[in-house]
C-alpha positions, 0 to 999 in steps of 0.5 A: 499499499502506498501513501497516496492511495491510502489518503485518497481511500480515507476521503469518503471516510472523512466526510462520513466521520465528520457528518456522523461522529459525536464524540459526546455519544461515545459509551463510558465505562460502567465505573465512571461517575457519569454513567447513569446506571453507575449505582448498579455496579458496586465495583468497590474500587476506591482511592479512599484508604480510610474506608479499609484502614484498620479493617480485616480481610481474608485475602489481602493482595499487593498489586493491582496489575496482571496477576493481582486483578486475576487473583482478586477476581478468582478468590472472591469467587467464593462469596463468603470470603473477603478480598482486598487488592492494593494498587500503588497507581490509579484506576485508569479512568482519566487515561481510558483512550490511551489504555483502550486504543491498541495503537496508542501503546506505540505512538501515544503511550503511557510510558513516562506518565503517572501510569509507569513506575519509570524505573532506571537500572544502575550502570551497566558495566558491559553496556558502555556504562549507561544506565537503562530506562525500565518502564513498568506498569503502575495502575489497575491492569499494571504492565498489561495496561500499557504494553504492546499486547503481545500474547504468546507461549514458549516451547514445550521444553521451556516450562518443562524446565521449571518442573525439572528445576523443582524435582519432587515438588507438590505442584506441578509446573510443566507445559501441560499444567502452565499451558492449562492455566494459560488457556483457562484465562484465554478467549481466543477469536480466530482470524478469518480465512481471507486473512489467514490466506493473506498473511500465510497464517496457521491457526488452530482454535483447538490449541487456544482457550475459549470462554476465558476473561482475557480476549485474545486475537488480532488486529483489524487493520494489518499493514499490507507489507506484513504479508511478506513477513512469514513468506520470507521465513519460509524462504529460509526453510522455516514454517508458519506456526501456531505458537499455542502448540508449544512450539517456538521455532518458526514465524507467525503473526502473534496474538494480541490481548485485544477484544476483536469485537470492538478492537480495544485492549483486553487487560486484567481490569477489562477481562476480570473486573469490569464484567463483574455483578455487584460483589461486596466481598471484593475491594480494590484500593488505588493510589496507595503503595504497599510499604511493608508486610506486618508480622505479629511475632507468632509462628505456626507448629512448624516455626513458620512465621505468620503474617498479619497484614499490610502497611501502605501509603500514597507517598513518603510524606502521606499518612500510613495505613494498615489492613489486617489478612485473616488467612493470607498475604499475597504479593503480586507487584511483579519482578521489581515490586515483590522482592522490594516489598519483601526486603522492606519487610525483613525477608531477604539477604541479610547483608543487604538488610543489615546495611539499610538497618532492617532486622532480618526476619528471614535470610532468603536470596530475594532479588537474585537471579534476575533475568531479562530479555535485552533487545535492539532494532535494525533499520531498512529504508523502504521504496518510496511511497511504502505506507508504514506507521511513520505516515500516521506518526508524522501526519496530524491530518491522518491521525485525526482521520484515523482517530475519527475512524477508530471512534466511529467504527473501531476499525483502521490504523489506530487498531494496529499493533506489532504482531509479526514475530519469529524465533530461530534456534542456535542452529539457525543463526549460526553458519551450520548445525555443527558449528552450533554443536561445537559452540554448545560444547565450548559452553559445557567445558567452560561452565565451571569458570563462567559460574565462578565468575558470575558468583564473583561479579554479583556476590552470589550466595551459595544456594543461588550458585547451586540453582544457577549451575542447574539452570545453565545445564538446561540452557546449554542443552537448548543450544542444540535443540529447536528452542528459540534463542531470539525473538525476531520482530517486524516492526512498522515504525522506523527510526525517524523516517520511513523505514521498516525495522527488525528487533532482535531480542535475546531470550535465554540470557546467560547473564544473571542480575539482581534487584536489592534495596538501598534504603528502608524508605519504600518510596526510594526505588531499589537498585536494578541491575540486569547486568546485561552482557555480563556473560560473553555468550549474550553478545555472541548470540545477539551478533548471530541474531543480527546477522540472521536479521540481515539474511531475513531482510534479504529474503524474498519477498520481504527484500521487496520493501526492505532495501538498504540497511540504515541502522547500524548499517551493512559494514558494521560487523564483529566487535563494531556491531557488538559495541553498537548492539550494547550501546543501543540495546534496552529492555524488552520489558520482560524481567523475571526470577527475583523471587524464583520458585526453586528449592531452598537449596537451589536459591529458591524464595518460594516453593511450588505452592508459591509460599515464601520459605519460612512463612505460614501464610505469605505468597508471591504470585507473579512472574518474579517466581519464574526460575528460567527465561522463556522464549515468549513475551510474559503476559500469557504466562503471568495470567497462567501463573495467577490462575494456577496460584488462585486454585493452589490457595483455594485447594488449601482453603477448601472445606468439604461439603457432606455428600448426598443431599438433593438440593444444589448449590443454586438452591442455597441462599447466598451469603456474602461476607464483608470486611471486619475490624482489625483485631491483631495488635501488630496491625492496629499498632502498626501506624503508631511508630512508623519509623520503628515499625520494620524492626518492632516486635511483640513482647514475649507476653503478648506472643504467649497471649496470642498463641493461647488465644489462637489456640482456643479459637482454633479449638472452637472453630474445629468443634463448629466445623464437626457440628456443621458436618454432622448437620449437613446432608450429603451432597450428590455427584461424583468428582473425577479422580486424577489431574483436572483439566482447565475450566470447561467454559460452556457446560450446563452447570457448575462442578467437576465435568467428568467427560472432558478429555482432560479427565475432568475440569472444574466449572464455577456455576451460577443461576440465571433468573430462570434458574437454568444453571450456567457454567463459567463464564457469563452470558454474552454481554449485551450493550443495549446500544444502537451504536454498532461498536461500543467504546467500553472495553467491557462490552462484548466480552463473554468472560466472567462467571456473572450475570450480564451487566448491561441487561439489568437482570437480577444479579447474585453475587455469590454462590458455592464456588469451589475447588479448581486444579489438580486433585493431587494431595496438596502440601505446603512445603515449609521444611528447611531443605524445601524437598519434603518433611515437616510440611502441612499435608492436605490428603485427598478425602477418603471414603465417600468423599474419595475425590474432591467434592463438586461443590465447596463452601468456604467458611471465613477464617478466624483471626490469627 
């Protein structure tokens, strides 16, 4: 497509848009103050910290990003528990257009705004001593509300490696398991046959999820030149793939987090929160940064310390507040935020904590094993008249016309985001398979030296070194496999001119970094050191990748539009190319590993139940737990981690319903829990002396008193539960044994579906007004508007287990939600070695309840 043709084609649209488009008629989000039906939607999203200060909730979540909101929605499915989610940023209502509009993430983004943490790394020794900008999302939706919307999976061996690194674990984290939960979060819309044909795409809907909260698909507008992408890879001997098959090697047009029905971003707020009916047991607080985890000085029977709640405040000079967690504290603040909060709370490397004056509660390697994708972009000139994103970027007139088209019909240039990607293996980017094999052999022979060097450079604890060796063994094996070593992305946005670019991004860095606090002030950013190119293999692989990008640009038919290399230039090779890469590189926005899920003796911070070692009720559930990086963008895997984490929590706290009663969950009255008052003195006194809170502790007398009170309370609860079991009739239905598949979204009622190929999947059920049970998810969203396309991201979303918001039907906020995930016995591993012994066992029910029950009630827990 050439520029002049594009302008001519827009002329009829301009006249139509100017005549028919009325910005005042744009539909508004349900939570907006001007919505006439706002009273119907009890969002419980507030920026008033006094409404929750001093209150108690069953689950308290730090972070309202990708994982945090998914967790909040899933845990609050049990209507008789309370959930509080605390987010440092805003709710997004003031920047909806920038969040919603796909193309804005590239040409009018929120990077550098109040919705960006705007971190910077420390000076990078092997990148010319430069600091690197590290944007991270700050607001409801997190980075998922401001990023480039890529949705992809790694290859099978990469998730399987997580399982390999955690032998004899109680929770499974291999490809089948993690992908199951990614599919649970996903509602995939396949491209049309015409689009597939034009862009040489492969698409197999059976590989994707359907009915999940997050809308996945492709943009309505795709530049014509993108049609040359996959054929060029085919010219080089690759295949067109559907990445959801667990194959990374090959080329494809990546799926995006986009609602294809209205071409708006589908982030965790749009998918998991906005469609909810009144849910008064869920509270979301914005504009408050979590500063510390509160501990009351008590421990469980195994000596694991008990978290009492969280402290938070809007700024360093603002009032500090606190809340109590009756059951669990969950950190979901990402690869930077989660280790920072742990360290500020006395959980981290003792040497670091001593330096800043924080008393060490648990000496764990929090903040180590940081891994990030590092990337840079090469640019080529294009034939005169080639239509690229630069045309939109440089023309105010085209921007205005494209905006009018998008506002009117949700079509056109503003729907586009980069989607053309590919992943070559090491064999692909080197001259031959034998050369790749020789390189892998060299790595194997030098392994001990490299490990020793990294330990010295980063001052690694011994157990982290043990884990690093295990990770390196896997990475070395991948050097001769089909696992993608680089991500290659086509970008239609040039370097200031009408160029096209190819981004080269390292996927499996050998370099490791760390994130450590430098102050006890929570509002002082931690020292972020990804140590880009610290290990020389990384720049070698990037140089090979740059040469591969040149071969790709020269391959037909891509060579028709990528004419001359402009940056860095075809004569820049060898060391000069490496130096150019180091100077011009930056993050690909995918940090992970800083709270690694590994055995404790291998540098782990959390076990496979995502519980922090040495704690009874503190979890980390976000990408910081990933122990080894993947050849994929990290949004899909973050949702997968959150979905599985929610099921792990539910599995721990389930209470069995006695079997063989004729009533169903829908027949029973719904009881919705509400927040209580905090009674733990560690919480109620948390803000009386903020300056000393990090090192304060309870007196022995207080500890004894709390222990006695907890014992008495536990006995009373046990007696009540026994009485409850005796009085209840038994429920009908038999659950499927064995590992459970992901949610079957369209079956007729809630509970285990024994007919699925996966051996049974749990479905959250709810009742429609006619009492016809419907499985998760909700009914189709009817916007009741004459407009052909609704602005709200919540419209046309078949996502949450609720009634249809816009239909004004009576909505029920609760029903008997239950256990999800596998039926294997569950154990929280709090042993010293992380491999068993001393853990809390949750065995499969015996006798008539030999399988997990079809329906669960969860009784609110007593205070510690």
